[in-house]
C-alpha positions as CSV (number, residue, x, y, z in Angstrom):
1,M,-27.8,-4.8,-11.4
2,E,-30.4,-5.1,-8.7
3,L,-34.1,-5.9,-9.1
4,D,-36.6,-4.5,-6.6
5,V,-38.4,-7.6,-5.4
6,T,-40.1,-6.1,-2.4
7,H,-43.5,-7.1,-3.6
8,M,-42.4,-10.7,-3.7
9,V,-41.0,-10.7,-0.2
10,E,-44.2,-9.1,1.0
11,D,-46.3,-11.7,-0.9
12,V,-44.6,-14.5,0.9
13,D,-47.6,-16.8,0.9
14,D,-47.3,-17.1,-2.9
15,M,-43.7,-18.2,-3.0
16,P,-44.3,-21.9,-2.4
17,M,-46.5,-21.9,-5.5
18,L,-43.6,-20.5,-7.5
19,S,-40.8,-22.6,-6.0
20,G,-42.4,-25.5,-4.2
21,S,-41.0,-28.9,-4.0
22,R,-42.4,-32.3,-4.9
23,A,-42.8,-33.0,-1.2
24,E,-45.0,-29.8,-0.9
25,L,-46.9,-30.0,-4.2
26,G,-46.8,-33.6,-5.3
27,N,-45.5,-35.2,-8.5
28,D,-46.5,-32.3,-10.7
29,A,-44.6,-29.7,-8.7
30,G,-42.3,-28.8,-11.6
31,R,-45.3,-28.1,-14.0
32,I,-47.3,-26.3,-11.2
33,T,-44.4,-24.0,-10.2
34,W,-43.4,-23.3,-13.8
35,N,-47.0,-22.4,-14.8
36,N,-47.4,-20.3,-11.7
37,S,-44.1,-18.5,-12.2
38,V,-44.9,-17.7,-15.9
39,S,-48.3,-16.3,-14.8
40,Y,-46.8,-14.4,-11.9
41,G,-44.2,-12.9,-14.3
42,K,-46.8,-11.8,-16.8
43,D,-48.8,-10.0,-14.0
44,R,-45.8,-8.7,-12.1
45,P,-42.8,-8.5,-14.4
46,L,-39.4,-8.2,-12.7
47,L,-37.5,-7.4,-15.9
48,T,-38.8,-4.1,-17.2
49,S,-35.9,-3.0,-19.5
50,D,-33.6,-4.5,-22.1
51,D,-30.7,-4.0,-19.7
52,M,-32.5,-6.0,-17.0
53,R,-33.3,-8.7,-19.5
54,D,-29.7,-8.9,-20.7
55,A,-28.5,-9.0,-17.0
56,A,-31.0,-11.9,-16.3
57,R,-29.7,-13.8,-19.3
58,A,-26.1,-13.4,-18.2
59,H,-27.2,-14.5,-14.7
60,F,-28.7,-17.7,-16.0
61,R,-25.7,-18.4,-18.1
62,E,-23.7,-18.6,-14.9
63,Y,-25.7,-21.6,-13.9
64,G,-24.3,-23.6,-16.8
65,A,-27.6,-25.5,-17.3
66,W,-28.5,-23.9,-20.7
67,T,-26.6,-23.1,-23.8
68,Q,-26.4,-19.5,-25.0
69,E,-28.7,-20.5,-27.9
70,E,-31.3,-21.9,-25.5
71,I,-31.2,-18.7,-23.3
72,D,-31.5,-16.5,-26.3
73,A,-34.5,-18.4,-27.5
74,W,-36.5,-17.9,-24.3
75,S,-39.6,-15.9,-24.9
76,E,-40.4,-12.8,-22.7
77,A,-42.8,-15.0,-20.7
78,E,-40.2,-17.7,-20.1
79,L,-37.6,-15.2,-19.1
80,Q,-39.9,-13.5,-16.6
81,G,-41.1,-16.9,-15.4
82,I,-37.6,-18.3,-14.7
83,M,-36.6,-15.0,-13.0
84,C,-39.7,-15.1,-10.7
85,Q,-38.9,-18.7,-9.9
86,D,-35.3,-17.9,-9.0
87,V,-36.3,-15.0,-6.8
88,A,-39.0,-17.1,-5.1
89,A,-36.4,-19.8,-4.3
90,A,-34.1,-17.1,-2.8
91,I,-36.9,-15.8,-0.7
92,R,-37.8,-19.3,0.6
93,E,-34.2,-19.8,1.4
94,M,-34.1,-16.7,3.5
95,E,-37.3,-17.7,5.3
96,S,-35.6,-20.9,6.5
97,F,-33.6,-18.7,8.9
98,D,-35.0,-17.4,12.2
99,T,-33.9,-13.8,11.5
100,Y,-32.6,-11.8,8.5
101,E,-29.4,-11.3,10.4
102,E,-28.8,-15.1,10.6
103,Y,-29.5,-15.4,6.9
104,E,-27.2,-12.5,6.1
105,A,-24.4,-14.0,8.2
106,S,-24.7,-17.5,6.7
107,D,-22.0,-18.6,4.3
108,Q,-24.4,-21.3,2.9
109,V,-26.8,-19.1,1.0
110,S,-26.8,-17.5,-2.4
111,S,-26.6,-14.0,-0.9
112,R,-28.4,-12.6,-4.0
113,L,-31.3,-11.4,-1.9
114,C,-30.8,-8.4,0.4
115,R,-32.6,-5.7,2.3
116,G,-31.6,-2.2,1.2
117,D,-30.9,0.8,3.4
118,D,-34.3,2.1,2.1
119,G,-36.1,-0.9,3.6
120,R,-36.9,-2.4,0.2
121,W,-35.8,-5.9,-0.9
122,Y,-33.4,-6.5,-3.9
123,F,-32.2,-9.4,-5.9
124,Y,-28.7,-9.0,-7.3
125,L,-28.0,-10.0,-10.9
126,G,-24.3,-10.1,-11.5
127,I,-21.1,-11.9,-10.9
């Protein structure tokens, strides 16, 4: 499943506030980026259907960082927030390359973010 994240790619100046590091934002970077991601997700939800929410939960299970019970217990705000944070990290990763073509050709990126034939940007949720 693909999420249309064009608005996030176009809103590139906000991405460090959703996925910034301690070096960028100081010792409270985790709290700052989490609060900002939850707020961003409330204002601009990426997951707009139950199928999308299920795909996102499956996506985060792949990380191995949370149990199924923990993932199932996430509130709507938490699920939207972590999704926004993950997409923001992918966007920032892409921006570290000089061109989209270099990013696309690299074998050292997640490859979940791509530009569609329609010119829009998509984040892939799946295996």
